[in-house]
Structures are given as structure tokens and as C-alpha cells.
BALOBA-1460 file (C-alpha; in Angstrom, 3 decimals):
// residues 177
<rec num="1" residu="m" x="-0.047" y="-0.085" z="-0.296"/>
<rec num="2" residu="c" x="2.592" y="2.449" z="0.712"/>
<rec num="3" residu="f" x="4.657" y="1.471" z="-2.293"/>
<rec num="4" residu="a" x="1.415" y="2.539" z="-4.314"/>
<rec num="5" residu="v" x="1.036" y="5.534" z="-2.629"/>
<rec num="6" residu="a" x="4.812" y="6.592" z="-2.968"/>
<rec num="7" residu="q" x="4.228" y="5.643" z="-6.634"/>
<rec num="8" residu="h" x="1.254" y="7.798" z="-7.486"/>
<rec num="9" residu="a" x="3.409" y="10.847" z="-5.838"/>
<rec num="10" residu="a" x="6.451" y="10.309" z="-8.039"/>
<rec num="11" residu="f" x="3.411" y="9.929" z="-10.880"/>
<rec num="12" residu="a" x="1.898" y="13.181" z="-9.998"/>
<rec num="13" residu="e" x="5.150" y="15.210" z="-9.743"/>
<rec num="14" residu="s" x="6.204" y="14.393" z="-13.473"/>
<rec num="15" residu="i" x="6.356" y="16.913" z="-16.120"/>
<rec num="16" residu="d" x="4.312" y="16.411" z="-19.307"/>
<rec num="17" residu="a" x="5.852" y="17.341" z="-22.352"/>
<rec num="18" residu="k" x="4.016" y="20.934" z="-23.568"/>
<rec num="19" residu="f" x="4.555" y="23.163" z="-26.675"/>
<rec num="20" residu="s" x="3.131" y="26.579" z="-27.346"/>
<rec num="21" residu="i" x="3.518" y="29.509" z="-29.439"/>
<rec num="22" residu="s" x="2.546" y="33.033" z="-28.426"/>
<rec num="23" residu="d" x="3.556" y="36.154" z="-29.501"/>
<rec num="24" residu="i" x="3.554" y="35.834" z="-33.380"/>
<rec num="25" residu="r" x="4.410" y="38.902" z="-35.702"/>
<rec num="26" residu="s" x="5.449" y="38.882" z="-39.400"/>
<rec num="27" residu="e" x="6.815" y="41.945" z="-40.691"/>
<rec num="28" residu="l" x="7.765" y="43.047" z="-44.453"/>
<rec num="29" residu="k" x="11.686" y="44.124" z="-44.617"/>
<rec num="30" residu="e" x="13.442" y="44.644" z="-48.082"/>
<rec num="31" residu="g" x="10.744" y="42.749" z="-49.889"/>
<rec num="32" residu="v" x="11.136" y="39.478" z="-47.727"/>
<rec num="33" residu="y" x="8.534" y="38.654" z="-44.945"/>
<rec num="34" residu="h" x="10.251" y="37.706" z="-41.361"/>
<rec num="35" residu="l" x="8.618" y="35.968" z="-38.744"/>
<rec num="36" residu="n" x="9.081" y="36.688" z="-34.922"/>
<rec num="37" residu="a" x="7.311" y="34.280" z="-32.359"/>
<rec num="38" residu="r" x="7.803" y="33.438" z="-28.867"/>
<rec num="39" residu="l" x="7.432" y="29.257" z="-28.358"/>
<rec num="40" residu="d" x="7.074" y="28.048" z="-25.155"/>
<rec num="41" residu="l" x="8.685" y="24.504" z="-24.798"/>
<rec num="42" residu="q" x="8.379" y="22.344" z="-21.655"/>
<rec num="43" residu="l" x="10.169" y="18.994" z="-21.726"/>
<rec num="44" residu="g" x="8.675" y="16.027" z="-20.103"/>
<rec num="45" residu="d" x="11.096" y="14.061" z="-17.883"/>
<rec num="46" residu="e" x="11.375" y="11.234" z="-20.175"/>
<rec num="47" residu="m" x="12.724" y="13.662" z="-22.656"/>
<rec num="48" residu="r" x="15.259" y="15.145" z="-20.268"/>
<rec num="49" residu="e" x="16.204" y="11.834" z="-19.233"/>
<rec num="50" residu="a" x="16.825" y="11.103" z="-22.824"/>
<rec num="51" residu="l" x="18.614" y="14.029" z="-23.270"/>
<rec num="52" residu="r" x="21.153" y="13.585" z="-20.527"/>
<rec num="53" residu="n" x="21.601" y="10.340" z="-21.915"/>
<rec num="54" residu="g" x="22.920" y="11.131" z="-25.275"/>
<rec num="55" residu="v" x="19.724" y="11.177" z="-27.145"/>
<rec num="56" residu="p" x="19.116" y="14.205" z="-29.601"/>
<rec num="57" residu="l" x="16.030" y="15.556" z="-29.975"/>
<rec num="58" residu="v" x="14.930" y="17.252" z="-33.010"/>
<rec num="59" residu="f" x="12.333" y="20.141" z="-33.172"/>
<rec num="60" residu="v" x="10.383" y="21.391" z="-36.332"/>
<rec num="61" residu="l" x="9.119" y="24.854" z="-36.909"/>
<rec num="62" residu="e" x="6.354" y="24.510" z="-39.180"/>
<rec num="63" residu="l" x="5.090" y="27.199" z="-41.262"/>
<rec num="64" residu="e" x="2.584" y="27.391" z="-44.086"/>
<rec num="65" residu="i" x="1.338" y="30.235" z="-45.815"/>
<rec num="66" residu="l" x="-2.320" y="29.859" z="-47.379"/>
<rec num="67" residu="e" x="-4.381" y="31.490" z="-49.695"/>
<rec num="68" residu="p" x="-8.272" y="31.138" z="-48.431"/>
<rec num="69" residu="r" x="-10.823" y="29.959" z="-50.920"/>
<rec num="70" residu="f" x="-14.276" y="30.283" z="-51.075"/>
<rec num="71" residu="k" x="-15.855" y="27.020" z="-50.701"/>
<rec num="72" residu="w" x="-12.992" y="25.100" z="-51.161"/>
<rec num="73" residu="l" x="-9.785" y="24.075" z="-49.017"/>
<rec num="74" residu="n" x="-7.393" y="27.058" z="-48.644"/>
<rec num="75" residu="r" x="-4.523" y="26.573" z="-51.260"/>
<rec num="76" residu="e" x="-0.993" y="26.256" z="-49.660"/>
<rec num="77" residu="v" x="1.220" y="28.764" z="-51.293"/>
<rec num="78" residu="a" x="4.502" y="27.664" z="-49.146"/>
<rec num="79" residu="h" x="5.299" y="25.681" z="-46.455"/>
<rec num="80" residu="v" x="8.552" y="26.146" z="-44.750"/>
<rec num="81" residu="e" x="10.568" y="23.885" z="-41.941"/>
<rec num="82" residu="q" x="13.062" y="25.364" z="-39.710"/>
<rec num="83" residu="r" x="15.009" y="22.161" z="-37.855"/>
<rec num="84" residu="y" x="16.819" y="22.290" z="-34.472"/>
<rec num="85" residu="e" x="18.788" y="19.703" z="-32.781"/>
<rec num="86" residu="l" x="19.146" y="20.126" z="-29.619"/>
<rec num="87" residu="r" x="21.729" y="17.239" z="-27.732"/>
<rec num="88" residu="y" x="23.656" y="17.008" z="-24.378"/>
<rec num="89" residu="h" x="27.653" y="16.971" z="-24.994"/>
<rec num="90" residu="a" x="28.595" y="14.464" z="-21.526"/>
<rec num="91" residu="l" x="32.018" y="15.515" z="-21.965"/>
<rec num="92" residu="s" x="31.914" y="19.247" z="-22.004"/>
<rec num="93" residu="q" x="28.486" y="19.089" z="-19.952"/>
<rec num="94" residu="q" x="26.994" y="21.427" z="-22.303"/>
<rec num="95" residu="y" x="23.784" y="21.734" z="-24.359"/>
<rec num="96" residu="l" x="24.368" y="21.961" z="-28.009"/>
<rec num="97" residu="l" x="21.581" y="23.744" z="-30.150"/>
<rec num="98" residu="t" x="22.002" y="23.047" z="-33.832"/>
<rec num="99" residu="n" x="20.086" y="25.062" z="-36.538"/>
<rec num="100" residu="l" x="20.133" y="22.100" z="-38.990"/>
<rec num="101" residu="n" x="19.025" y="24.441" z="-41.775"/>
<rec num="102" residu="t" x="22.126" y="26.660" z="-41.371"/>
<rec num="103" residu="g" x="24.538" y="24.840" z="-39.277"/>
<rec num="104" residu="i" x="24.862" y="27.010" z="-36.896"/>
<rec num="105" residu="q" x="25.437" y="25.861" z="-33.045"/>
<rec num="106" residu="s" x="25.189" y="27.233" z="-29.866"/>
<rec num="107" residu="a" x="26.546" y="25.947" z="-26.620"/>
<rec num="108" residu="f" x="25.005" y="26.463" z="-23.171"/>
<rec num="109" residu="h" x="25.767" y="25.472" z="-19.708"/>
<rec num="110" residu="n" x="21.988" y="24.449" z="-18.485"/>
<rec num="111" residu="l" x="19.252" y="22.930" z="-20.391"/>
<rec num="112" residu="t" x="17.170" y="26.192" z="-19.550"/>
<rec num="113" residu="f" x="19.053" y="28.639" z="-21.376"/>
<rec num="114" residu="a" x="19.396" y="26.101" z="-24.349"/>
<rec num="115" residu="l" x="15.512" y="26.004" z="-24.191"/>
<rec num="116" residu="s" x="15.227" y="29.854" z="-24.118"/>
<rec num="117" residu="k" x="17.398" y="30.345" z="-26.867"/>
<rec num="118" residu="l" x="15.016" y="27.910" z="-28.950"/>
<rec num="119" residu="s" x="11.975" y="29.798" z="-27.527"/>
<rec num="120" residu="y" x="12.742" y="33.088" z="-29.186"/>
<rec num="121" residu="i" x="12.550" y="32.899" z="-33.143"/>
<rec num="122" residu="e" x="13.366" y="36.502" z="-34.288"/>
<rec num="123" residu="n" x="13.628" y="37.949" z="-38.098"/>
<rec num="124" residu="l" x="13.222" y="34.186" z="-39.418"/>
<rec num="125" residu="p" x="13.069" y="34.647" z="-43.368"/>
<rec num="126" residu="l" x="9.602" y="33.508" z="-44.713"/>
<rec num="127" residu="l" x="8.709" y="34.578" z="-47.716"/>
<rec num="128" residu="d" x="9.627" y="36.747" z="-50.767"/>
<rec num="129" residu="a" x="6.598" y="39.627" z="-51.008"/>
<rec num="130" residu="d" x="6.622" y="39.043" z="-54.871"/>
<rec num="131" residu="v" x="4.907" y="35.265" z="-54.338"/>
<rec num="132" residu="i" x="1.697" y="36.611" z="-52.677"/>
<rec num="133" residu="e" x="1.712" y="40.158" z="-54.410"/>
<rec num="134" residu="g" x="-1.422" y="41.725" z="-54.803"/>
<rec num="135" residu="r" x="-3.324" y="39.308" z="-52.435"/>
<rec num="136" residu="d" x="-4.542" y="40.964" z="-49.405"/>
<rec num="137" residu="d" x="-5.935" y="37.894" z="-47.831"/>
<rec num="138" residu="v" x="-3.013" y="35.573" z="-47.169"/>
<rec num="139" residu="l" x="-3.164" y="33.717" z="-43.875"/>
<rec num="140" residu="a" x="-0.225" y="32.063" z="-42.098"/>
<rec num="141" residu="r" x="-0.125" y="29.219" z="-39.812"/>
<rec num="142" residu="l" x="2.741" y="27.505" z="-37.276"/>
<rec num="143" residu="r" x="3.574" y="25.032" z="-35.410"/>
<rec num="144" residu="i" x="6.532" y="23.571" z="-33.101"/>
<rec num="145" residu="r" x="6.961" y="19.663" z="-32.942"/>
<rec num="146" residu="l" x="8.947" y="17.257" z="-32.006"/>
<rec num="147" residu="d" x="10.456" y="14.922" z="-34.629"/>
<rec num="148" residu="v" x="9.986" y="11.695" z="-33.395"/>
<rec num="149" residu="g" x="10.964" y="9.798" z="-36.140"/>
<rec num="150" residu="k" x="14.544" y="11.157" z="-35.483"/>
<rec num="151" residu="l" x="14.628" y="9.326" z="-32.232"/>
<rec num="152" residu="p" x="16.603" y="5.947" z="-31.788"/>
<rec num="153" residu="l" x="14.557" y="2.805" z="-32.810"/>
<rec num="154" residu="p" x="13.845" y="1.943" z="-28.823"/>
<rec num="155" residu="l" x="12.346" y="5.342" z="-28.186"/>
<rec num="156" residu="k" x="11.002" y="5.786" z="-31.481"/>
<rec num="157" residu="i" x="8.666" y="3.116" z="-31.164"/>
<rec num="158" residu="r" x="7.712" y="4.272" z="-27.358"/>
<rec num="159" residu="a" x="7.189" y="7.747" z="-28.595"/>
<rec num="160" residu="y" x="4.858" y="6.589" z="-31.283"/>
<rec num="161" residu="t" x="2.730" y="5.066" z="-28.425"/>
<rec num="162" residu="s" x="2.993" y="7.797" z="-25.783"/>
<rec num="163" residu="q" x="1.449" y="11.275" z="-25.250"/>
<rec num="164" residu="n" x="4.693" y="11.869" z="-23.263"/>
<rec num="165" residu="w" x="6.845" y="11.850" z="-26.613"/>
<rec num="166" residu="y" x="4.412" y="12.902" z="-29.163"/>
<rec num="167" residu="t" x="4.311" y="16.472" z="-28.673"/>
<rec num="168" residu="t" x="3.008" y="19.396" z="-30.678"/>
<rec num="169" residu="s" x="1.634" y="22.584" z="-30.375"/>
<rec num="170" residu="t" x="-1.565" y="23.764" z="-31.734"/>
<rec num="171" residu="w" x="-1.377" y="25.171" z="-35.337"/>
<rec num="172" residu="v" x="-1.545" y="29.416" z="-34.556"/>
<rec num="173" residu="r" x="-2.924" y="31.267" z="-37.470"/>
<rec num="174" residu="w" x="-2.622" y="34.884" z="-38.288"/>
<rec num="175" residu="a" x="-3.068" y="37.474" z="-41.193"/>
<rec num="176" residu="l" x="0.471" y="37.589" z="-43.278"/>
<rec num="177" residu="q" x="0.853" y="41.475" z="-43.156"/>
């Protein structure tokens, strides 16, 4: 009985992974739309443990530019994916955050700082203004997700069946201006 109570208390204290997006803005600078956004990335206990044990986590920032259609599905004008890899380097005891699109890597002494860096998207180029020239009703939507397909096989199987691993934010929409 005591074991069951202790196990329930430990389960109640475990952190679930949760991703969300807020404060989205798009700006037109020199003929290119840029994205600024704030992400809230809460990693679950299993993710943190896997990271400390050398398993890299790949985050995918997905952006779609849509043209609304009357009585029909929206037409996708553009789809952009920005990928980031977070890993723990045991020898240097640092967290390494790599932008997989550009190859730029940053090192952090703790996970909080690494996640903070990933949480602020600033001036990310999205789309040439020429692509949507003359359209006023263009929508954009954004989400962040963990790419469970990049996990090692034993974790991948667990990730596809567990809510703790299969983490994605909801799509956030706004008018592209």
C-alpha cells in the first residue's frame, strides 16, 4: 500500500511535455517577410532523461502560407520547415543547439538557457513578397513539434505510442501583413 502511494506521488510530480506558441508577428523588410515568435517549450521528464543520456531531440518549426478559397480548401502557397537539434555533450557538460538548416551551433551550460534560445524566433525569413503580391487575404500558420522519427528505434516505438513523447503545439494562425 505504501509503495502504491509513493508511486502515485512520484507520478503526480512528473512533468508532461507541452509546446505552445504566442506573440507572433510577421514583418516585411526589403521585400521579404520575416517571422518573430515566442515558443513555450516544456520538455517532459522522459525527454530530459533521454537528452541527458545522449539522445538528440529534433524540433521542427513548421510554417504554412495559405490562400483562402471560397467554399474550397485553402491553397498552400508555401511551406517552410526550420529544424533544430538539441543534444547534451557529456564530456563538456554542455547542451548544444544546432540550427539544422544553417548549421549554426550554440553551446549552453544548462538546459534552461538552451530552451530559452530556441524559444525566441527572431527575424526568420519566410517568404519573398513577390510570391503573394496583390493578395490581401493571405494567412499564415505556425506550429512546433518534436520529430519523433529522428529518435533511436527503441525510443521511436515508445514515442509513437506515448503522449509524453508525441508532442506538438496547435496551429496558430494570423494574417500575413
